[in-house]
N, C-alpha and C positions, 0 to 999 in steps of 0.2 A: 537054468535060467535066472536072469535077478528081477526084480521086480520093480518097475519105475512110477512116476506120477511126473505128470507136466507140472512146474510149480506154480502157475496160475490158476491150477483146477484146485490146489489148496485152502482149505477153508484160512482163515489167518490175517489180522491186522497189519501184520507187517509180515516183510521176507522170515525174517529172526522166527518167528510163528509158524510161517508155514512151514519151513525147515524141518520144526519141533514137531508139527504134529504130524510130516510127512513119516518122520522117524519112530515118533508114537505109533504109527498106524503098519509099522512093518515095511515101509517102500526101503529098499535099499539105493536108489539113486532118483536123482530132479533132473529134468528137462529147462531149459532156462533159454529165453530171450537173448535175440543180440544186446552187448553191453556197449556202448560206444564209448568210455572213460575210463580210464587206470582204476581211479578211486570206486568206480561200481563195481570194477571186476575184485580189487583188493577185498569189497565190500561182503561180495556172494561167495568171495574163496574163505575167507572167515568164517562166514554162518556154517559153509558146508564142513567145515573140521570141526567148528565148535560143535554142532546139531549132530553130523553125523553122513546123512545119506549124500554121497559123492553125486557132481556134477556128472550125468551119463551121457547127454550131449546137447547141442544148442541149435534153437529152431531158428531158421534168419528171420528177419526181421520183413526182410524188402522188396521179395519175389514178387509178392501179389501188387504191392503199391508200383513198383519198378521192372516187369517182367525182363526177364534175360531173353524174350522173345520180340520186344517191342520194337516196330516198326523206326524207331526214332534211336539214334545210333548214341545220344545223350543219356538217356533214359537207360538204356544196359549197361552203359557206363555205369549209371549210380548202382545198379543192382549188381553189378560186377563187384562196387567197393563196399557193399552194403554182406556180402559173402564174404571178402576177405575180412571185414569188419567180424563178420560172426568166426572165422576160422583162427583169428588171433585172441578172440572172446575163449574159444575152447583153447585153444593155446595156456592161455592165462590160467584158464579154472581147470586143466587136466580133462578135460574131455576128447575124445577120439572122432568123434563125427559132429559133420555140421549138418542138418535136414536141409535140404535146396528141391524147391519147386521148378523145374527144370522150363517150363514154357507154359504158355498161354494160348491156345489157338483162340481164335476171334473171328468177327463177322470179315474184320480187318488182314486178320492173320492167318496164312493158309497152314495147314499142317505141314508140310514142305519147307515153308517159312519158319515155323516154331522149328523143327528140328536143327535147320540149317544155320539159324541165328542164335540157339540155345548152347550147341553144339559147341559154335566159335565164342561164345561168350565163356561156358567152362573150360574152355582148354586155356583160356584166360589165368583162369582163377588159380589151376593146377599149382603153376609153382610156389603159390602162396600153400597151399596143402600140402605140395610134398617138403615145402622147409618144415615145415610147422608138424610134418608127419601126421596129422588131420582129414579122417576120409568126408568126403561130399557123398552123403546120404539123395540118392536120388528120389522121392516121394510120389508114391502114386496120390492127384486126388482129384477132386471133379474139375479139371481142366482143359476135357477134351482133348487131352494127350497121350502117350502111353497105352492103349487101348487095347492091347493085349497081351499077357506075359510072355510071351516070343517076343515081344516086337522090345518089349521094356527089359528082356533080359541082352536084347542087341542091342537096344541104346548104350547100357553099360558097358557092354564087352569093347564097344566100337571103338573108348577112350583106350582101352590097351594101358590101362593104370588100376595098380591095386589102391589109389585113392578114388576113385570114383564104385561106386557102392550102391546098394541098391537099401534102403529104408521104408521097408513095406507095412501100410496100412492096412489092417485086418476090414476095420467098416466101411473106409471109403470103396472095398471093394465089392461089397455084397448089391449095390444098386445094377451091375452090369458084367458081373461073375463070381466067381468061386474060388474064396481063400486060400484054401488047402489046394486048390488045381495051381496058384498063382506062388505058394511057397516051394512047389516041388517043384515049377520052372524056374524058379529063380535060385533054388537052392545054396552053393555057398558064395552068391552074389549077397543075399541077406547078412545086414550088419547091423541094423535096428528095428525094431519095432513099436508102430502106434496100437491100441487098441481100443476100441469103443462098439458099445451094440448098438445095432441095423435093423429095422422092422422093415424088412422087401415089401409086402402088399400092402405098408402107407407110408413106404420111402421117407424116413424118419431113423433120426438116430433116437438111441433107448438106453436104458443102463444097459452094462455090460450081459449081464446073461436073461436080458428080457426080450430081447428079439428075434430075430429066426437066422441067427451065425449058428451053424452045426460046430460046436467048440472040440466034441470028439474028433472030428474028421480034421480040425484047423490043427488041434494038438500032436494027431499023429504025423499030420506034414511036417509039423517042427521036429518032430523025434525020427521022422526019415532022414530029413538032410541035415539032420548034427547040429541045428541049431542051438546058442547057448551064448545068448547076449541078453541085452535086455526087452522086458516086454515093458513098454510105457503107457498109462491113464493114459490118455486124452477127453475127459469127461470130466465136468462138476459134480458135484454129491446134489443128490435130488433128496425132496423132503424138508420139511420145516429145520428139521437137527442137521444142521453141516456134519457135526462129527458123527452124527450117527450115519449120515450118506458119505460119508470117508470111509469107514468102517466097514461100507457095504462094499464101495470099491475096492477095498483091500480081500476083503472076504471073494469078492466074486475073482479074483485074478490070481487068491492063492488056488483055486478049486480050477481055473484055466490051464494053470499052470503045472498042476498038478498029471491034467491030461497028457502033458508032453513028458512025463517023467519017466 
């Protein structure tokens, strides 16, 4: 497996320093957000080539502000446009996956509406994904949607497209499930993985190996399903020394990856 980190979690005064620091601490790739202009994309591509870490994936920037499941068609259209911009960012930077939050269930958006609207919206995006050969990585987040691994697998499968895959977040699932169960159910649907620590009794995110996640079981599950892509840390360094904190993230991630080898 490959070791990644979200670029925004890396210490540095600018992106050049962040790329350099990511490489210095042994990260193979970085995840970046949606870039709207060609100039931004050229610069990030240049920095990746100069400093070494590849662009592993793109985190779509609009799916919370403009949910794909919103009651307003105009809002859903903005969300679709945002995902397409993320796909174009991925294509320009050589990334193969865009992280997508599929829907948000609210008091005014039922589960069924979230499902139907998000499926319709993602189908609008699929032609761009297929054109650029970029995967849409559906992620599990605290959005009151896709609350079981069986349902998550069905949601992905219903598109009948190799360009709709699972982007699994280990830390996000601990509040209401067991990550190793989800990994085994999702199986070959897994395309990318986020990790952070989670303390279940106190319901809070913590350092990678400081919480209640059973990383040995997680590693065994990855090994069982043959997962061999990026595991990307999505947490900022802790403590007064950011570089020491980054080293801790890197070292913890090494230990986690070793459990799946």
